[in-house]
C-alpha positions in Angstrom: -31.3 -1.3 52.1 -30.8 1.8 50.6 -27.2 -0.2 49.2 -29.2 -2.7 46.9 -30.5 0.0 45.0 -27.4 2.1 45.0 -25.0 -0.7 43.5 -28.1 -1.2 41.6 -28.1 1.6 39.7 -24.4 2.1 39.7 -24.4 -1.5 37.7 -26.6 -0.6 35.2 -24.7 2.7 34.6 -21.3 0.9 34.4 -23.5 -1.5 31.7 -24.4 1.1 29.6 -21.1 2.7 29.9 -19.7 -0.5 27.9 -22.4 -1.0 26.0 -21.9 2.5 24.3 -18.0 2.7 24.4 -17.1 2.8 21.1 -13.8 0.8 21.3 -16.6 -1.8 22.0 -19.2 -0.8 19.5 -16.6 -1.0 17.1 -15.0 -4.3 18.2 -18.8 -5.6 18.0 -19.7 -4.3 14.6 -16.1 -5.3 13.0 -17.9 -7.9 10.9 -16.6 -10.3 8.1 -17.2 -8.5 4.5 -15.5 -10.8 2.0 -14.6 -14.4 2.2 -11.5 -14.7 -0.1 -9.6 -18.1 -0.4 -10.6 -18.5 3.4 -9.1 -14.7 4.6 -11.7 -12.7 6.1 -12.1 -9.2 4.9 -13.6 -7.2 7.6 -14.5 -3.7 7.8 -12.0 -2.8 10.0 -9.6 -4.3 7.2 -10.8 -1.5 4.9 -10.8 0.7 7.2 -7.5 0.6 7.9 -6.8 -0.1 4.1 -8.4 3.4 3.3 -6.2 5.4 6.4 -3.6 4.0 4.8 -3.9 5.1 1.1 -4.6 9.0 2.4 -1.0 7.7 4.4 0.8 6.9 1.1 -0.4 9.8 -0.5 -2.6 8.1 -3.2 -5.8 10.2 -4.8 -9.2 8.6 -3.6 -10.5 7.7 -7.4 -13.8 8.9 -8.0 -17.3 6.9 -6.7 -17.0 4.5 -3.6 -13.6 4.1 -1.7 -14.6 1.3 0.2 -15.5 -0.6 -2.7 -12.4 0.3 -4.2 -10.7 -0.5 -1.2 -12.3 -4.0 -0.8 -11.6 -5.0 -4.5 -8.2 -4.0 -3.9 -7.8 -6.5 -0.8 -9.4 -8.8 -2.6 -7.0 -8.6 -5.6 -4.1 -8.8 -3.2 -5.3 -12.1 -1.2 -5.3 -13.4 -4.8 -2.1 -12.2 -6.0 -0.8 -13.5 -2.6 -2.3 -17.2 -3.4 -0.6 -17.4 -6.9 3.0 -16.3 -5.4 2.5 -19.0 -2.8 1.2 -21.2 -5.7 4.7 -20.4 -8.0 6.7 -20.0 -4.8 7.1 -16.4 -5.6 6.4 -14.8 -2.3 8.5 -12.3 -0.8 10.7 -13.3 2.4 9.7 -11.2 5.6 13.3 -9.6 5.1 12.7 -8.7 1.6 9.4 -7.0 3.1 11.1 -5.3 6.0 13.4 -4.0 3.7 10.9 -2.5 1.2 9.0 -0.9 4.6 12.6 0.8 4.9 12.6 1.9 1.8 9.3 3.6 1.5 9.9 5.0 5.2 13.0 6.4 3.7 11.0 8.0 0.7 8.7 9.3 3.8 11.8 10.9 5.2 11.6 8.5 8.5 12.7 5.2 9.6 11.0 1.6 10.0 10.3 2.5 13.1 8.8 5.8 12.4 6.8 4.8 9.7 5.4 1.4 12.4 4.7 4.6 14.9 2.6 6.6 12.2 0.7 4.0 11.0 -0.2 2.8 14.6 -0.7 6.6 15.2 -3.3 6.6 12.5 -5.1 3.3 13.6 -3.0 1.1 10.9 -1.9 -2.4 12.1 1.9 -2.7 10.3 0.3 -6.0 8.9 -2.1 -4.4 6.2 1.2 -2.4 5.1 2.8 -5.6 4.7 -0.1 -7.5 3.3 0.2 -5.1 0.9 4.0 -5.2 -0.2 3.9 -8.6 0.0 1.1 -8.4 -3.0 3.4 -5.9 -5.3 6.4 -8.2 -5.2 4.7 -11.5 -5.9 2.7 -10.1 -8.7 5.8 -8.3 -10.1 7.6 -11.4 -9.8 4.9 -13.2 -11.3 4.3 -11.2 -14.2 8.7 -10.9 -14.5 8.4 -15.0 -14.8 5.5 -15.1 -17.2 6.7 -12.5 -19.8 10.1 -12.8 -19.4 11.7 -13.3 -22.5 14.8 -15.5 -23.2 16.9 -14.7 -26.2 19.6 -16.3 -27.3 22.1 -15.1 -30.2 24.5 -17.0 -31.4 27.9 -14.6 -32.3 27.8 -16.1 -35.7 24.4 -14.4 -36.9 25.8 -11.5 -35.0 29.0 -11.1 -37.2 26.9 -11.9 -40.8 24.2 -9.3 -39.5 27.3 -6.9 -38.8 28.8 -7.7 -42.8 25.4 -7.0 -44.3 24.8 -3.4 -42.6 28.3 -2.8 -43.6 28.4 -3.6 -46.7 25.0 -1.8 -46.9 26.4 1.7 -45.5 29.6 0.9 -48.0 27.1 1.0 -50.8 24.6 3.8 -50.0 28.8 5.8 -48.9 29.8 4.5 -52.3 26.9 6.1 -54.1 27.2 9.3 -52.7 30.8 9.7 -53.4 30.3 8.7 -57.0 27.3 11.3 -57.3 28.6 14.3 -60.1 27.2 16.7 -58.1 30.0 15.6 -55.5 33.1 16.3 -57.9 34.8 19.5 -57.5 33.5 22.3 -60.2 35.6 24.8 -61.5 33.8 28.3 -61.2 36.3 30.4 -63.1 40.0 30.2 -64.3 42.3 32.9 -63.8 44.6 33.6 -66.8 
């Protein structure tokens, strides 16, 4: 008879501990803040992005950092979608290469960077998404604003001849200037 209240009290304590466990509570509170192109952005994603900005040494702008992180993540999802649309998304190898360059800049290697991310509670995919968005967007801009110049060699020769004639005329004008002629200052008997 005394075992039943004991087990009931023990079960109640375990239940209270489980409900107040920060990990359980944080997992339960991870709601979707925004959905962009069927990709959810959760509060966990925003927290990880804020931590990532600290690790990468980015200064927090004045105002609400959470809103800025959310805006940045929305932009990244759109950039990645546009990259897919134009077929300019980076490969996994390119993303790995960029991560290795970033790690080298932080005086570590790729494994050290991944460990640093994990230590700060950041999923490596958060950094990978950031890198993919940056590469995609740069490629889109390069493709859109790339200037294709074709110059005919005859045009180059013609312009060169014009410039050469102009220079010869200027030199001739300077050399024919009376001030450029020798002047006799004095004469000896």
